[in-house]
N, C-alpha and C positions, 0 to 999 in steps of 0.2 A: 524845974524849968521856971525860972523866975524871969518875967519880963519887965523891961523898964516902964514905969508910968507915963514918961514923956512920950516913948514910943507908940503907947497905946492912945495916949492924947492925939498924937500927930495922925495915927492910922483912923481913928474915928473920925477926926475933923476932915482928913482927905475923902473917906467913905461918904461922910454927910455931904459935902461938896460935890462930890462925882454923883450922888443921888439926886442933888437938887438942881445942878446946872441945866439939865434937859427941862425942868419944870420953868425954869426962868428964860431959856431959850425959846420954847414954845410957849 
């Protein structure tokens, strides 16, 4: 089960953005 490194980077970036946006809004 090999995953693409670009997909991992994109997923981690989206997760980071999703977790950081509430802090920026509040």
